[in-house]
Each structure stands twice: as C-alpha cells, then as structure tokens.
LOKEDREN-468176 format. One line per 5 residues: number of its first residue (from 1); their letters; for each residue y, x, z of N, C-alpha, C, CB. Coordinates in Angstrom, 1 decimal. Glycine has a CB too. Layout:
BEGIN
NUM	a	Y,X,Z,Y,X,Z,Y,X,Z,Y,X,Z ~ ...;
This chain:
BEGIN
1	mkraq	-1.2,0.8,0.0,0.0,0.0,0.0,1.3,0.9,0.0,0.0,-0.9,1.2 ~ 1.2,2.1,0.6,2.4,2.9,0.6,2.9,3.2,-0.8,2.1,4.2,1.4 ~ 2.0,3.6,-1.7,2.4,3.9,-3.1,3.0,2.7,-3.7,1.1,4.3,-3.9 ~ 2.5,1.5,-3.5,3.0,0.3,-4.0,4.5,0.1,-3.5,2.2,-1.0,-3.7 ~ 4.6,0.3,-2.2,6.0,0.1,-1.6,6.9,1.1,-2.3,5.9,0.4,-0.1;
6	rqill	6.5,2.3,-2.4,7.4,3.3,-3.0,7.7,3.0,-4.5,6.7,4.7,-3.0 ~ 6.8,2.5,-5.2,7.1,2.1,-6.6,8.1,1.0,-6.7,5.8,1.6,-7.3 ~ 7.9,0.0,-5.8,8.9,-1.2,-5.8,10.2,-0.7,-5.3,8.4,-2.3,-4.9 ~ 10.2,0.2,-4.3,11.5,0.8,-3.8,12.2,1.6,-4.9,11.2,1.7,-2.6 ~ 11.5,2.4,-5.6,12.1,3.2,-6.7,12.8,2.3,-7.7,11.1,4.2,-7.3;
11	hgliv	12.0,1.4,-8.2,12.5,0.5,-9.3,13.6,-0.4,-8.8,11.4,-0.3,-9.9 ~ 13.5,-0.8,-7.5,14.6,-1.6,-6.9,15.9,-0.8,-6.8,14.2,-2.1,-5.5 ~ 15.8,0.4,-6.5,17.0,1.3,-6.5,17.6,1.5,-7.9,16.7,2.6,-5.8 ~ 16.7,1.6,-8.9,17.2,1.7,-10.2,18.0,0.4,-10.7,16.1,2.0,-11.2 ~ 17.4,-0.7,-10.4,18.1,-2.0,-10.7,19.4,-2.1,-9.9,17.1,-3.2,-10.4;
16	llvgl	19.4,-1.7,-8.7,20.6,-1.7,-7.8,21.6,-0.8,-8.4,20.3,-1.3,-6.4 ~ 21.3,0.4,-8.9,22.2,1.3,-9.5,22.8,0.7,-10.7,21.5,2.6,-9.8 ~ 22.0,0.1,-11.6,22.5,-0.5,-12.8,23.5,-1.6,-12.4,21.3,-1.1,-13.7 ~ 23.2,-2.4,-11.4,24.1,-3.5,-11.0,25.4,-2.9,-10.5,23.4,-4.3,-9.9 ~ 25.3,-1.8,-9.7,26.6,-1.2,-9.3,27.4,-0.7,-10.4,26.3,-0.1,-8.3;
21	vcgvp	26.8,-0.1,-11.4,27.5,0.5,-12.5,28.1,-0.7,-13.3,26.5,1.3,-13.4 ~ 27.5,-1.8,-13.4,28.1,-3.0,-14.0,29.4,-3.4,-13.4,27.1,-4.2,-14.0 ~ 29.7,-2.9,-12.2,31.0,-3.2,-11.6,32.1,-2.6,-12.3,31.0,-2.8,-10.2 ~ 31.9,-1.5,-13.0,33.0,-0.9,-13.8,33.5,-1.8,-14.9,32.5,0.5,-14.4 ~ 32.6,-2.2,-15.8,33.1,-3.1,-16.9,33.6,-4.4,-16.3,32.1,-3.3,-18.0;
26	ygrai	33.0,-4.9,-15.2,33.5,-6.1,-14.6,34.9,-5.9,-14.1,32.6,-6.5,-13.3 ~ 35.2,-4.8,-13.5,36.6,-4.6,-13.1,37.6,-4.5,-14.2,36.7,-3.3,-12.2 ~ 37.1,-3.8,-15.3,37.9,-3.6,-16.5,38.2,-5.0,-17.2,37.3,-2.6,-17.4 ~ 37.1,-5.8,-17.2,37.3,-7.1,-17.8,38.4,-7.9,-17.1,36.0,-7.9,-17.8 ~ 38.5,-7.8,-15.8,39.5,-8.5,-15.0,40.9,-7.9,-15.3,39.2,-8.4,-13.5;
31	tqgwg	41.0,-6.5,-15.1,42.3,-5.9,-15.1,42.8,-5.7,-16.5,42.2,-4.6,-14.5 ~ 42.0,-5.7,-17.5,42.4,-5.4,-18.9,42.4,-6.7,-19.8,41.6,-4.4,-19.6 ~ 42.2,-7.8,-19.1,42.3,-9.1,-19.9,41.3,-9.3,-21.0,43.7,-9.2,-20.4 ~ 40.0,-9.0,-20.7,39.0,-9.1,-21.8,38.7,-10.6,-22.1,37.8,-8.4,-21.4 ~ 39.2,-11.5,-21.2,38.9,-12.9,-21.4,37.9,-13.4,-20.4,38.3,-13.2,-22.8;
36	eeavr	37.9,-14.7,-20.1,37.1,-15.3,-19.1,35.6,-15.2,-19.3,37.5,-16.8,-18.9 ~ 35.2,-15.3,-20.6,33.8,-15.2,-20.9,33.2,-13.8,-20.6,33.5,-15.5,-22.4 ~ 34.0,-12.7,-20.9,33.6,-11.4,-20.6,33.6,-11.2,-19.0,34.6,-10.4,-21.2 ~ 34.6,-11.7,-18.4,34.6,-11.6,-16.9,33.4,-12.3,-16.3,35.9,-12.2,-16.3 ~ 33.1,-13.5,-16.8,31.9,-14.2,-16.3,30.6,-13.4,-16.6,31.8,-15.5,-17.0;
41	gwrla	30.4,-12.8,-17.8,29.2,-12.1,-18.1,29.1,-10.8,-17.2,29.2,-11.7,-19.5 ~ 30.1,-10.1,-17.1,30.0,-8.9,-16.2,29.9,-9.2,-14.8,31.2,-8.0,-16.5 ~ 30.6,-10.2,-14.3,30.4,-10.6,-12.9,29.0,-11.0,-12.6,31.3,-11.9,-12.6 ~ 28.4,-11.8,-13.5,27.0,-12.2,-13.4,26.1,-11.0,-13.4,26.6,-13.2,-14.5 ~ 26.3,-10.1,-14.3,25.4,-8.9,-14.4,25.6,-8.0,-13.1,25.8,-8.0,-15.6;
46	hfslv	26.8,-7.8,-12.7,27.1,-7.0,-11.5,26.4,-7.6,-10.3,28.6,-6.8,-11.3 ~ 26.8,-8.8,-9.9,26.3,-9.4,-8.7,24.8,-9.7,-8.7,27.1,-10.7,-8.4 ~ 24.3,-10.2,-9.9,22.9,-10.5,-9.9,22.0,-9.3,-9.9,22.6,-11.3,-11.2 ~ 22.4,-8.2,-10.5,21.6,-7.0,-10.5,21.7,-6.3,-9.1,22.0,-6.1,-11.6 ~ 22.8,-6.3,-8.5,22.9,-5.8,-7.1,22.0,-6.6,-6.2,24.4,-5.8,-6.6;
51	fggvw	22.1,-7.9,-6.3,21.2,-8.8,-5.5,19.7,-8.6,-5.8,21.6,-10.3,-5.7 ~ 19.4,-8.5,-7.1,18.0,-8.3,-7.5,17.5,-6.9,-7.1,17.9,-8.4,-9.0 ~ 18.3,-5.9,-7.1,17.9,-4.6,-6.6,17.6,-4.6,-5.1,18.9,-3.5,-6.9 ~ 18.5,-5.2,-4.4,18.4,-5.4,-2.9,17.1,-6.2,-2.6,19.6,-6.0,-2.3 ~ 16.9,-7.2,-3.4,15.7,-8.1,-3.2,14.5,-7.3,-3.4,15.7,-9.3,-4.2;
56	llvva	14.4,-6.4,-4.4,13.2,-5.6,-4.5,13.1,-4.6,-3.4,13.3,-4.8,-5.9 ~ 14.2,-4.1,-2.8,14.1,-3.3,-1.6,13.5,-4.1,-0.5,15.5,-2.8,-1.2 ~ 13.8,-5.3,-0.3,13.2,-6.2,0.7,11.7,-6.3,0.5,13.9,-7.6,0.7 ~ 11.4,-6.6,-0.8,9.9,-6.7,-1.1,9.2,-5.5,-0.7,9.7,-7.1,-2.6 ~ 9.8,-4.3,-1.1,9.1,-3.1,-0.7,9.0,-2.9,0.8,9.9,-1.9,-1.3;
61	avshl	10.0,-3.3,1.5,10.1,-3.1,3.0,9.0,-4.0,3.7,11.4,-3.4,3.5 ~ 8.8,-5.2,3.2,7.9,-6.1,3.9,6.5,-6.2,3.3,8.5,-7.5,3.9 ~ 6.3,-5.6,2.2,5.0,-5.7,1.5,3.8,-5.2,2.4,5.0,-5.0,0.2 ~ 4.0,-4.3,3.3,2.9,-3.8,4.1,2.4,-4.9,5.1,3.4,-2.6,5.0 ~ 3.2,-6.0,5.2,2.8,-7.1,6.1,1.8,-8.1,5.4,4.0,-7.9,6.6;
66	lvlgr	1.7,-7.9,4.1,0.8,-8.8,3.3,-0.6,-8.3,3.3,1.3,-8.9,1.8 ~ -1.5,-9.2,3.3,-2.9,-8.8,3.2,-3.4,-9.1,1.7,-3.9,-9.6,4.2 ~ -3.5,-8.0,0.9,-3.8,-8.1,-0.5,-4.8,-7.1,-0.8,-2.5,-8.0,-1.4 ~ -5.7,-7.4,-1.7,-6.6,-6.4,-2.3,-6.0,-5.5,-3.3,-7.9,-7.1,-2.9 ~ -6.7,-4.6,-3.9,-6.2,-3.7,-4.9,-5.5,-4.4,-6.0,-7.2,-2.7,-5.4;
71	rgiai	-6.2,-5.5,-6.5,-5.7,-6.2,-7.7,-4.4,-7.0,-7.3,-6.8,-7.2,-8.2 ~ -4.4,-7.6,-6.1,-3.2,-8.3,-5.6,-2.0,-7.3,-5.5,-3.5,-9.0,-4.3 ~ -2.3,-6.1,-5.0,-1.2,-5.2,-4.8,-0.7,-4.8,-6.2,-1.7,-3.9,-4.1 ~ -1.6,-4.5,-7.2,-1.2,-4.2,-8.5,-0.3,-5.3,-9.1,-2.4,-3.8,-9.4 ~ -0.8,-6.5,-9.0,0.0,-7.6,-9.5,1.3,-7.7,-8.9,-0.8,-9.0,-9.3;
76	lvyss	1.4,-7.5,-7.6,2.7,-7.6,-6.9,3.6,-6.5,-7.5,2.5,-7.4,-5.4 ~ 3.2,-5.3,-7.6,4.0,-4.2,-8.1,4.5,-4.5,-9.5,3.3,-2.9,-8.1 ~ 3.5,-4.8,-10.4,3.9,-5.0,-11.8,4.8,-6.2,-12.1,2.6,-5.1,-12.7 ~ 4.5,-7.3,-11.4,5.3,-8.5,-11.6,6.7,-8.4,-11.0,4.6,-9.7,-11.0 ~ 6.8,-7.8,-9.8,8.1,-7.6,-9.2,9.0,-6.7,-10.0,8.0,-7.2,-7.8;
81	vtsgy	8.4,-5.5,-10.5,9.1,-4.6,-11.3,9.5,-5.2,-12.6,8.3,-3.3,-11.4 ~ 8.5,-5.8,-13.3,8.8,-6.5,-14.5,10.0,-7.5,-14.4,7.6,-7.2,-15.1 ~ 9.9,-8.3,-13.3,11.0,-9.2,-13.1,12.4,-8.5,-13.0,10.7,-10.0,-11.8 ~ 12.4,-7.5,-12.2,13.7,-6.8,-12.1,14.2,-6.2,-13.4,13.5,-5.6,-11.1 ~ 13.4,-5.6,-14.2,13.8,-5.0,-15.4,14.1,-6.1,-16.5,12.8,-4.0,-15.9;
86	aftva	13.3,-7.1,-16.5,13.6,-8.2,-17.5,14.9,-8.9,-17.2,12.4,-9.2,-17.5 ~ 15.2,-9.1,-15.9,16.6,-9.6,-15.6,17.7,-8.6,-16.0,16.6,-10.0,-14.1 ~ 17.4,-7.3,-15.8,18.4,-6.3,-16.1,18.7,-6.4,-17.6,17.8,-4.9,-15.8 ~ 17.6,-6.4,-18.5,17.8,-6.5,-19.9,18.6,-7.8,-20.3,16.5,-6.5,-20.6 ~ 18.2,-8.9,-19.7,18.8,-10.2,-20.0,20.3,-10.2,-19.7,18.1,-11.4,-19.3;
91	llvga	20.6,-9.7,-18.5,22.0,-9.7,-18.0,22.9,-8.7,-18.7,22.0,-9.5,-16.5 ~ 22.3,-7.5,-19.0,23.1,-6.6,-19.8,23.4,-7.0,-21.2,22.4,-5.2,-19.8 ~ 22.3,-7.5,-21.9,22.5,-8.1,-23.2,23.5,-9.2,-23.2,21.2,-8.5,-23.8 ~ 23.4,-10.1,-22.2,24.3,-11.2,-22.1,25.8,-10.7,-21.9,23.9,-12.1,-20.9 ~ 26.0,-9.8,-21.1,27.4,-9.3,-20.9,27.9,-8.5,-22.1,27.4,-8.4,-19.6;
96	lggvr	27.0,-7.7,-22.6,27.5,-6.9,-23.8,27.7,-7.7,-25.0,26.5,-5.8,-24.1 ~ 26.8,-8.7,-25.2,26.9,-9.5,-26.4,27.7,-10.8,-26.3,25.6,-9.8,-26.9 ~ 28.1,-11.1,-25.1,28.9,-12.4,-24.9,28.0,-13.6,-25.1,30.0,-12.4,-25.8 ~ 26.7,-13.4,-24.7,25.8,-14.6,-24.8,25.2,-14.9,-23.4,24.6,-14.2,-25.8 ~ 24.5,-16.0,-23.4,24.0,-16.5,-22.1,22.5,-16.4,-22.0,24.5,-17.8,-21.7;
101	gleat	21.8,-16.6,-23.1,20.4,-16.5,-23.2,19.7,-17.7,-22.5,19.9,-15.3,-22.6 ~ 20.3,-18.8,-22.5,19.7,-20.0,-21.9,18.8,-20.8,-22.8,20.8,-20.9,-21.4 ~ 19.0,-20.6,-24.1,18.2,-21.2,-25.1,17.8,-20.2,-26.2,18.9,-22.5,-25.8 ~ 16.6,-20.4,-26.9,16.2,-19.5,-27.9,16.8,-19.9,-29.2,14.6,-19.6,-28.0 ~ 18.1,-19.9,-29.3,18.9,-20.3,-30.5,20.0,-19.2,-30.7,19.5,-21.7,-30.4;
106	gpaln	20.6,-19.4,-31.8,21.8,-18.5,-32.1,21.5,-17.1,-32.5,22.7,-18.5,-30.8 ~ 22.4,-16.2,-32.2,22.3,-14.8,-32.7,21.1,-14.1,-32.0,23.6,-14.1,-32.4 ~ 20.7,-13.0,-32.6,19.6,-12.2,-32.0,19.8,-11.8,-30.6,19.4,-11.0,-32.9 ~ 21.0,-11.4,-30.2,21.2,-11.0,-28.9,21.0,-12.1,-27.9,22.7,-10.5,-28.7 ~ 21.3,-13.3,-28.3,21.0,-14.5,-27.4,19.5,-14.7,-27.2,21.7,-15.7,-28.0;
111	riafa	18.8,-14.5,-28.3,17.3,-14.6,-28.3,16.7,-13.6,-27.4,16.7,-14.6,-29.7 ~ 17.3,-12.4,-27.4,16.8,-11.3,-26.6,17.0,-11.6,-25.1,17.4,-9.9,-27.0 ~ 18.3,-12.1,-24.8,18.6,-12.4,-23.5,17.7,-13.6,-23.0,20.1,-12.9,-23.4 ~ 17.5,-14.5,-23.9,16.6,-15.7,-23.5,15.2,-15.1,-23.2,16.5,-16.7,-24.7 ~ 14.6,-14.3,-24.0,13.3,-13.7,-23.8,13.3,-13.0,-22.5,12.9,-12.8,-24.9;
116	gniva	14.3,-12.2,-22.2,14.4,-11.5,-20.9,14.4,-12.5,-19.7,15.6,-10.6,-20.8 ~ 15.1,-13.5,-19.8,15.2,-14.5,-18.8,13.8,-15.2,-18.6,16.2,-15.6,-19.1 ~ 13.1,-15.5,-19.7,11.8,-16.1,-19.6,10.8,-15.2,-18.9,11.3,-16.6,-21.0 ~ 10.7,-14.0,-19.4,9.8,-13.0,-18.8,10.1,-12.8,-17.3,9.9,-11.6,-19.6 ~ 11.4,-12.6,-17.0,11.8,-12.4,-15.6,11.4,-13.6,-14.7,13.3,-12.1,-15.5;
121	slasv	11.7,-14.8,-15.2,11.4,-16.0,-14.4,9.9,-16.1,-14.2,11.9,-17.2,-15.1 ~ 9.1,-15.9,-15.2,7.6,-16.0,-15.1,7.1,-14.9,-14.1,6.9,-15.9,-16.4 ~ 7.6,-13.7,-14.3,7.1,-12.6,-13.4,7.5,-12.8,-12.0,7.7,-11.3,-13.9 ~ 8.7,-13.5,-11.8,9.2,-13.8,-10.4,8.2,-14.8,-9.8,10.6,-14.3,-10.5 ~ 7.8,-15.8,-10.5,6.9,-16.8,-10.0,5.6,-16.1,-9.6,6.7,-17.9,-11.0;
126	vwvav	5.1,-15.2,-10.4,3.9,-14.5,-10.1,4.0,-13.7,-8.8,3.5,-13.6,-11.3 ~ 5.0,-12.9,-8.7,5.1,-12.0,-7.5,5.3,-12.8,-6.2,6.1,-11.0,-7.6 ~ 6.1,-13.9,-6.3,6.3,-14.8,-5.1,5.0,-15.5,-4.8,7.4,-15.8,-5.4 ~ 4.2,-15.9,-5.8,2.9,-16.6,-5.5,1.9,-15.6,-4.8,2.3,-17.1,-6.8 ~ 1.9,-14.4,-5.4,1.0,-13.3,-4.8,1.5,-13.0,-3.4,1.0,-12.0,-5.6;
131	slvga	2.7,-12.9,-3.1,3.3,-12.7,-1.8,2.9,-13.8,-0.8,4.8,-12.5,-1.8 ~ 3.0,-15.0,-1.3,2.6,-16.2,-0.4,1.1,-16.1,-0.1,2.9,-17.5,-1.2 ~ 0.3,-15.8,-1.0,-1.1,-15.6,-0.7,-1.3,-14.5,0.3,-1.9,-15.3,-2.0 ~ -0.7,-13.4,0.1,-0.8,-12.3,1.0,-0.3,-12.6,2.4,-0.1,-11.1,0.5 ~ 0.8,-13.3,2.5,1.3,-13.7,3.8,0.4,-14.7,4.5,2.7,-14.3,3.6;
136	aralr	-0.2,-15.7,3.7,-1.1,-16.6,4.3,-2.3,-15.9,4.8,-1.5,-17.7,3.3 ~ -2.9,-15.0,4.1,-4.0,-14.2,4.5,-3.7,-13.4,5.8,-4.5,-13.3,3.4 ~ -2.5,-12.8,5.9,-2.1,-12.1,7.0,-2.1,-13.0,8.3,-0.8,-11.4,6.8 ~ -1.6,-14.2,8.1,-1.5,-15.1,9.3,-2.9,-15.5,9.7,-0.7,-16.3,8.9 ~ -3.8,-15.7,8.7,-5.2,-16.1,9.1,-5.9,-15.0,9.8,-6.0,-16.5,7.8;
141	ee	-5.7,-13.8,9.4,-6.3,-12.6,10.1,-5.8,-12.3,11.4,-6.2,-11.4,9.2 ~ -4.7,-12.8,11.8,-4.0,-12.5,13.0,-4.8,-13.0,14.2,-2.6,-13.1,13.1;
C-alpha cells in the first residue's frame, strides 16, 4: 500500500502544481481584460485543479485505512490518477480553447475537453466505489 500511496501522492502533487500554474493566466485574464469567458475558463482550471490535486493528496493520505487486495489497490491508483489527469486535460483545453466540453459537439478542442470530462468522471466513480468497498471491509474487520 505504501507504493500506491506514493504514486497517488506524486501525481496529486503534479496536478496541484498545474493548478497553481494556471493561476498565472487566470490573473492575467483578469488584469489584462481578456474577457469574461477567458476569466471563467482560467478560474475553473486554476481552482478545480488545485482542488483536484489536494483531493488526490487526501486519497493518498487515507488509503492505508482501506482494506483492499492487490487488484483493488491497482484499480484505486490507476483510476484516481486517470481522473486527475483527465480533468487536467479537459480543463486546460477548455481554458486554452475557450470551450467547455459539456457536449460532444462543435470544434475539435471542445470534443477533446468533452472526452476528458467523460474519462475523468468515469474514473472518479470507479475510485470512489473502490474506496467505499475498502472502507466497508475495514469496518467489518475492526
């Protein structure tokens, strides 16, 4: 479990760093008058990726409390990391391209953001479900 925690921690820190760096264009969008849509996109990327990175740090910190087999641990690692990076892609593409990625329509960048959102959402459901199973097993073993 220690290796799994370290993997989630490392990737959580990377997502957090990307989110912090997104604060630069967010600030510039505000101060240089890039327009409300640009401000919205960079605000969303900045705050969401900072939150997502911190959330992965929380998952890493508490994952030792879960009772999971080798396969469950692998699923937890891969799905949580996939979720973090897929949201990173979706949010960066959204901010850079001025798209939202809420529907699979429109320009290619919007479709990429949409795909990132779908992958991230599905991966999030998987790691939360695995975590719930691990937490329930931990309580039963107590």
